[in-house]
N, CA, C and O atoms as a GROMACS GRO file, in nm:
protein
  352
    1MET      N    1   8.505  12.376   4.878
    1MET     CA    2   8.556  12.444   4.994
    1MET      C    3   8.701  12.483   4.967
    1MET      O    4   8.781  12.398   4.929
    2PRO      N    5   8.735  12.608   4.985
    2PRO     CA    6   8.873  12.652   4.962
    2PRO      C    7   8.968  12.590   5.063
    2PRO      O    8   8.929  12.550   5.173
    3ARG      N    9   9.092  12.583   5.023
    3ARG     CA   10   9.194  12.520   5.108
    3ARG      C   11   9.211  12.591   5.241
    3ARG      O   12   9.230  12.526   5.344
    4ASP      N   13   9.204  12.721   5.239
    4ASP     CA   14   9.221  12.796   5.364
    4ASP      C   15   9.112  12.760   5.465
    4ASP      O   16   9.138  12.740   5.584
    5GLU      N   17   8.990  12.753   5.416
    5GLU     CA   18   8.881  12.717   5.505
    5GLU      C   19   8.896  12.572   5.553
    5GLU      O   20   8.870  12.541   5.669
    6TYR      N   21   8.939  12.487   5.462
    6TYR     CA   22   8.960  12.347   5.498
    6TYR      C   23   9.067  12.334   5.607
    6TYR      O   24   9.049  12.259   5.702
    7ARG      N   25   9.176  12.407   5.592
    7ARG     CA   26   9.283  12.404   5.692
    7ARG      C   27   9.234  12.461   5.826
    7ARG      O   28   9.269  12.411   5.933
    8GLU      N   29   9.155  12.565   5.818
    8GLU     CA   30   9.102  12.624   5.941
    8GLU      C   31   9.010  12.525   6.013
    8GLU      O   32   9.016  12.510   6.135
    9VAL      N   33   8.926  12.458   5.934
    9VAL     CA   34   8.838  12.358   5.994
    9VAL      C   35   8.920  12.244   6.054
    9VAL      O   36   8.891  12.197   6.163
   10LEU      N   37   9.023  12.201   5.983
   10LEU     CA   38   9.110  12.094   6.034
   10LEU      C   39   9.181  12.137   6.162
   10LEU      O   40   9.192  12.058   6.256
   11SER      N   41   9.229  12.259   6.166
   11SER     CA   42   9.299  12.306   6.286
   11SER      C   43   9.201  12.314   6.404
   11SER      O   44   9.237  12.281   6.517
   12ARG      N   45   9.080  12.357   6.378
   12ARG     CA   46   8.979  12.361   6.485
   12ARG      C   47   8.944  12.219   6.531
   12ARG      O   48   8.925  12.194   6.650
   13LEU      N   49   8.936  12.127   6.437
   13LEU     CA   50   8.908  11.988   6.473
   13LEU      C   51   9.022  11.929   6.557
   13LEU      O   52   8.998  11.853   6.650
   14ASP      N   53   9.146  11.964   6.522
   14ASP     CA   54   9.260  11.919   6.600
   14ASP      C   55   9.253  11.972   6.743
   14ASP      O   56   9.280  11.900   6.839
   15ILE      N   57   9.217  12.100   6.755
   15ILE     CA   58   9.203  12.159   6.888
   15ILE      C   59   9.094  12.087   6.966
   15ILE      O   60   9.111  12.055   7.084
   16LEU      N   61   8.982  12.062   6.901
   16LEU     CA   62   8.872  11.990   6.966
   16LEU      C   63   8.913  11.849   7.006
   16LEU      O   64   8.879  11.802   7.114
   17GLU      N   65   8.985  11.784   6.918
   17GLU     CA   66   9.030  11.648   6.949
   17GLU      C   67   9.123  11.649   7.070
   17GLU      O   68   9.114  11.561   7.156
   18HIS      N   69   9.210  11.746   7.076
   18HIS     CA   70   9.301  11.759   7.190
   18HIS      C   71   9.222  11.784   7.319
   18HIS      O   72   9.249  11.722   7.422
   19ASP      N   73   9.125  11.874   7.312
   19ASP     CA   74   9.042  11.904   7.429
   19ASP      C   75   8.962  11.782   7.474
   19ASP      O   76   8.950  11.754   7.593
   20VAL      N   77   8.908  11.709   7.377
   20VAL     CA   78   8.830  11.590   7.409
   20VAL      C   79   8.920  11.484   7.471
   20VAL      O   80   8.879  11.415   7.564
   21SER      N   81   9.040  11.469   7.422
   21SER     CA   82   9.131  11.371   7.481
   21SER      C   83   9.167  11.410   7.623
   21SER      O   84   9.179  11.324   7.710
   22ASP      N   85   9.183  11.542   7.650
   22ASP     CA   86   9.207  11.588   7.787
   22ASP      C   87   9.088  11.556   7.877
   22ASP      O   88   9.103  11.515   7.992
   23ILE      N   89   8.969  11.576   7.822
   23ILE     CA   90   8.848  11.547   7.899
   23ILE      C   91   8.837  11.397   7.928
   23ILE      O   92   8.795  11.357   8.036
   24LYS      N   93   8.876  11.316   7.831
   24LYS     CA   94   8.873  11.171   7.852
   24LYS      C   95   8.969  11.131   7.964
   24LYS      O   96   8.936  11.046   8.047
   25VAL      N   97   9.088  11.191   7.964
   25VAL     CA   98   9.185  11.161   8.070
   25VAL      C   99   9.130  11.206   8.205
   25VAL      O  100   9.139  11.132   8.303
   26ASP      N  101   9.073  11.326   8.211
   26ASP     CA  102   9.016  11.376   8.335
   26ASP      C  103   8.902  11.286   8.383
   26ASP      O  104   8.889  11.258   8.502
   27LEU      N  105   8.821  11.242   8.289
   27LEU     CA  106   8.710  11.155   8.324
   27LEU      C  107   8.760  11.021   8.378
   27LEU      O  108   8.704  10.967   8.473
   28ARG      N  109   8.863  10.968   8.317
   28ARG     CA  110   8.922  10.842   8.363
   28ARG      C  111   8.978  10.858   8.504
   28ARG      O  112   8.960  10.770   8.588
   29ASP      N  113   9.046  10.970   8.529
   29ASP     CA  114   9.100  10.997   8.662
   29ASP      C  115   8.987  11.013   8.764
   29ASP      O  116   8.996  10.961   8.876
   30LEU      N  117   8.883  11.083   8.726
   30LEU     CA  118   8.769  11.102   8.814
   30LEU      C  119   8.703  10.968   8.847
   30LEU      O  120   8.668  10.943   8.962
   31ARG      N  121   8.687  10.885   8.747
   31ARG     CA  122   8.626  10.753   8.768
   31ARG      C  123   8.712  10.670   8.864
   31ARG      O  124   8.658  10.603   8.953
   32ARG      N  125   8.842  10.673   8.847
   32ARG     CA  126   8.933  10.599   8.935
   32ARG      C  127   8.923  10.652   9.079
   32ARG      O  128   8.914  10.574   9.174
   33GLU      N  129   8.924  10.784   9.093
   33GLU     CA  130   8.915  10.844   9.225
   33GLU      C  131   8.781  10.812   9.293
   33GLU      O  132   8.777  10.783   9.412
   34MET      N  133   8.674  10.817   9.217
   34MET     CA  134   8.544  10.784   9.273
   34MET      C  135   8.538  10.638   9.316
   34MET      O  136   8.481  10.606   9.421
   35ASN      N  137   8.594  10.549   9.238
   35ASN     CA  138   8.596  10.408   9.275
   35ASN      C  139   8.675  10.386   9.403
   35ASN      O  140   8.636  10.306   9.488
   36GLU      N  141   8.788  10.456   9.417
   36GLU     CA  142   8.866  10.445   9.539
   36GLU      C  143   8.786  10.494   9.659
   36GLU      O  144   8.789  10.432   9.765
   37ARG      N  145   8.716  10.605   9.643
   37ARG     CA  146   8.636  10.658   9.753
   37ARG      C  147   8.521  10.564   9.788
   37ARG      O  148   8.490  10.543   9.905
   38PHE      N  149   8.457  10.508   9.686
   38PHE     CA  150   8.349  10.413   9.713
   38PHE      C  151   8.402  10.289   9.784
   38PHE      O  152   8.335  10.234   9.871
   39ASP      N  153   8.521  10.245   9.747
   39ASP     CA  154   8.581  10.130   9.815
   39ASP      C  155   8.606  10.162   9.962
   39ASP      O  156   8.580  10.079  10.049
   40ARG      N  157   8.656  10.283   9.990
   40ARG     CA  158   8.678  10.322  10.130
   40ARG      C  159   8.545  10.330  10.206
   40ARG      O  160   8.537  10.289  10.321
   41MET      N  161   8.442  10.384  10.140
   41MET     CA  162   8.311  10.391  10.205
   41MET      C  163   8.258  10.251  10.234
   41MET      O  164   8.201  10.227  10.341
   42ASN      N  165   8.276  10.159  10.142
   42ASN     CA  166   8.232  10.021  10.164
   42ASN      C  167   8.305   9.959  10.282
   42ASN      O  168   8.245   9.884  10.359
   43GLU      N  169   8.435   9.988  10.296
   43GLU     CA  170   8.510   9.937  10.410
   43GLU      C  171   8.453   9.993  10.540
   43GLU      O  172   8.438   9.920  10.638
   44HIS      N  173   8.421  10.122  10.540
   44HIS     CA  174   8.363  10.182  10.661
   44HIS      C  175   8.227  10.120  10.693
   44HIS      O  176   8.197  10.093  10.809
   45PHE      N  177   8.146  10.097  10.591
   45PHE     CA  178   8.016  10.034  10.614
   45PHE      C  179   8.032   9.892  10.666
   45PHE      O  180   7.954   9.847  10.750
   46ASP      N  181   8.132   9.821  10.616
   46ASP     CA  182   8.157   9.685  10.666
   46ASP      C  183   8.196   9.689  10.813
   46ASP      O  184   8.152   9.605  10.891
   47GLN      N  185   8.280   9.787  10.851
   47GLN     CA  186   8.318   9.802  10.992
   47GLN      C  187   8.197   9.836  11.078
   47GLN      O  188   8.182   9.782  11.188
   48MET      N  189   8.113   9.924  11.028
   48MET     CA  190   7.992   9.960  11.104
   48MET      C  191   7.900   9.840  11.118
   48MET      O  192   7.841   9.819  11.224
   49ASN      N  193   7.887   9.761  11.013
   49ASN     CA  194   7.803   9.642  11.018
   49ASN      C  195   7.856   9.543  11.122
   49ASN      O  196   7.778   9.482  11.195
   50ALA      N  197   7.986   9.528  11.128
   50ALA     CA  198   8.046   9.439  11.229
   50ALA      C  199   8.016   9.491  11.370
   50ALA      O  200   7.987   9.412  11.460
   51ARG      N  201   8.024   9.622  11.389
   51ARG     CA  202   7.993   9.679  11.520
   51ARG      C  203   7.846   9.658  11.557
   51ARG      O  204   7.814   9.626  11.671
   52PHE      N  205   7.757   9.676  11.459
   52PHE     CA  206   7.615   9.653  11.487
   52PHE      C  207   7.589   9.507  11.524
   52PHE      O  208   7.508   9.478  11.611
   53ASP      N  209   7.660   9.416  11.457
   53ASP     CA  210   7.644   9.274  11.490
   53ASP      C  211   7.691   9.247  11.633
   53ASP      O  212   7.625   9.173  11.706
   54GLN      N  213   7.804   9.307  11.672
   54GLN     CA  214   7.853   9.290  11.809
   54GLN      C  215   7.753   9.347  11.909
   54GLN      O  216   7.724   9.285  12.011
   55MET      N  217   7.700   9.465  11.878
   55MET     CA  218   7.604   9.528  11.967
   55MET      C  219   7.478   9.443  11.980
   55MET      O  220   7.424   9.428  12.090
   56TYR      N  221   7.432   9.387  11.870
   56TYR     CA  222   7.314   9.300  11.874
   56TYR      C  223   7.339   9.178  11.962
   56TYR      O  224   7.254   9.141  12.044
   57ASP      N  225   7.456   9.115  11.946
   57ASP     CA  226   7.488   8.998  12.028
   57ASP      C  227   7.494   9.034  12.176
   57ASP      O  228   7.443   8.960  12.260
   58ARG      N  229   7.554   9.148  12.208
   58ARG     CA  230   7.563   9.190  12.348
   58ARG      C  231   7.426   9.220  12.405
   58ARG      O  232   7.397   9.186  12.520
   59MET      N  233   7.340   9.284  12.327
   59MET     CA  234   7.204   9.314  12.374
   59MET      C  235   7.126   9.185  12.398
   59MET      O  236   7.049   9.174  12.493
   60LEU      N  237   7.147   9.087  12.312
   60LEU     CA  238   7.079   8.959  12.327
   60LEU      C  239   7.123   8.890  12.457
   60LEU      O  240   7.040   8.838  12.531
   61VAL      N  241   7.253   8.892  12.484
   61VAL     CA  242   7.305   8.831  12.607
   61VAL      C  243   7.251   8.906  12.728
   61VAL      O  244   7.210   8.844  12.826
   62GLN      N  245   7.252   9.039  12.723
   62GLN     CA  246   7.201   9.117  12.836
   62GLN      C  247   7.053   9.093  12.859
   62GLN      O  248   7.008   9.088  12.973
   63THR      N  249   6.977   9.078  12.753
   63THR     CA  250   6.834   9.050  12.766
   63THR      C  251   6.812   8.914  12.832
   63THR      O  252   6.725   8.900  12.918
   64ARG      N  253   6.889   8.816  12.794
   64ARG     CA  254   6.878   8.684  12.857
   64ARG      C  255   6.911   8.691  13.006
   64ARG      O  256   6.842   8.632  13.089
   65TRP      N  257   7.018   8.763  13.039
   65TRP     CA  258   7.055   8.778  13.180
   65TRP      C  259   6.944   8.850  13.258
   65TRP      O  260   6.912   8.812  13.370
   66LEU      N  261   6.885   8.955  13.198
   66LEU     CA  262   6.778   9.029  13.264
   66LEU      C  263   6.659   8.940  13.291
   66LEU      O  264   6.605   8.939  13.402
   67ILE      N  265   6.617   8.864  13.191
   67ILE     CA  266   6.501   8.775  13.208
   67ILE      C  267   6.532   8.668  13.312
   67ILE      O  268   6.448   8.636  13.396
   68GLY      N  269   6.652   8.612  13.305
   68GLY     CA  270   6.691   8.510  13.404
   68GLY      C  271   6.695   8.567  13.545
   68GLY      O  272   6.651   8.503  13.640
   69SER      N  273   6.749   8.689  13.559
   69SER     CA  274   6.756   8.752  13.691
   69SER      C  275   6.617   8.782  13.745
   69SER      O  276   6.590   8.758  13.862
   70LEU      N  277   6.530   8.834  13.660
   70LEU     CA  278   6.393   8.861  13.704
   70LEU      C  279   6.321   8.734  13.744
   70LEU      O  280   6.248   8.733  13.843
   71ALA      N  281   6.341   8.627  13.670
   71ALA     CA  282   6.279   8.499  13.704
   71ALA      C  283   6.333   8.448  13.838
   71ALA      O  284   6.256   8.399  13.920
   72LEU      N  285   6.462   8.459  13.860
   72LEU     CA  286   6.523   8.415  13.984
   72LEU      C  287   6.472   8.497  14.102
   72LEU      O  288   6.441   8.442  14.208
   73ILE      N  289   6.463   8.629  14.086
   73ILE     CA  290   6.410   8.715  14.192
   73ILE      C  291   6.265   8.679  14.221
   73ILE      O  292   6.224   8.676  14.337
   74GLY      N  293   6.187   8.651  14.117
   74GLY     CA  294   6.048   8.609  14.137
   74GLY      C  295   6.038   8.480  14.215
   74GLY      O  296   5.952   8.466  14.302
   75VAL      N  297   6.125   8.385  14.185
   75VAL     CA  298   6.126   8.257  14.257
   75VAL      C  299   6.162   8.280  14.403
   75VAL      O  300   6.099   8.223  14.492
   76VAL      N  301   6.264   8.361  14.428
   76VAL     CA  302   6.307   8.388  14.566
   76VAL      C  303   6.195   8.456  14.644
   76VAL      O  304   6.166   8.417  14.757
   77VAL      N  305   6.133   8.558  14.585
   77VAL     CA  306   6.024   8.628  14.653
   77VAL      C  307   5.908   8.533  14.680
   77VAL      O  308   5.852   8.535  14.790
   78SER      N  309   5.872   8.451  14.584
   78SER     CA  310   5.763   8.354  14.603
   78SER      C  311   5.797   8.256  14.714
   78SER      O  312   5.712   8.223  14.797
   79ALA      N  313   5.921   8.208  14.715
   79ALA     CA  314   5.964   8.114  14.820
   79ALA      C  315   5.958   8.180  14.957
   79ALA      O  316   5.913   8.119  15.054
   80LEU      N  317   6.003   8.304  14.966
   80LEU     CA  318   6.000   8.375  15.094
   80LEU      C  319   5.855   8.397  15.140
   80LEU      O  320   5.825   8.384  15.259
   81LEU      N  321   5.767   8.431  15.048
   81LEU     CA  322   5.626   8.448  15.084
   81LEU      C  323   5.564   8.317  15.130
   81LEU      O  324   5.485   8.316  15.224
   82ALA      N  325   5.599   8.207  15.064
   82ALA     CA  326   5.547   8.076  15.100
   82ALA      C  327   5.598   8.037  15.241
   82ALA      O  328   5.523   7.986  15.324
   83VAL      N  329   5.725   8.062  15.264
   83VAL     CA  330   5.782   8.032  15.396
   83VAL      C  331   5.714   8.119  15.501
   83VAL      O  332   5.683   8.072  15.610
   84GLY      N  333   5.692   8.244  15.468
   84GLY     CA  334   5.624   8.335  15.560
   84GLY      C  335   5.484   8.289  15.593
   84GLY      O  336   5.440   8.305  15.707
   85GLN      N  337   5.412   8.232  15.500
   85GLN     CA  338   5.276   8.183  15.522
   85GLN      C  339   5.277   8.061  15.616
   85GLN      O  340   5.189   8.047  15.701
   86PHE      N  341   5.375   7.975  15.600
   86PHE     CA  342   5.380   7.855  15.684
   86PHE      C  343   5.430   7.885  15.824
   86PHE      O  344   5.397   7.812  15.918
   87VAL      N  345   5.509   7.990  15.841
   87VAL     CA  346   5.564   8.023  15.972
   87VAL      C  347   5.456   8.083  16.060
   87VAL      O  348   5.461   8.065  16.182
   88LYS      N  349   5.360   8.152  16.006
   88LYS     CA  350   5.253   8.215  16.084
   88LYS      C  351   5.180   8.118  16.163
   88LYS      O  352   5.087   8.154  16.235
   0.00000   0.00000   0.00000
């Protein structure tokens, strides 16, 4: 291989090496940025999970109150009907 061709190949390889190193830097920056965004998304999902847990607890309490209230109303109505039967 003549020297001129060898130098040309070397210069092209240098250019490629420079471009590849730029791509590596860009890729590293992209990876860092993506990790930061994923971390923020995970924080948001954690906040949403906490809200869902609160909502579940509140629904459970409300369901207990509803069942208790319905049972109490049933007892009162039954007692009033029983009293009504004896008063006749």
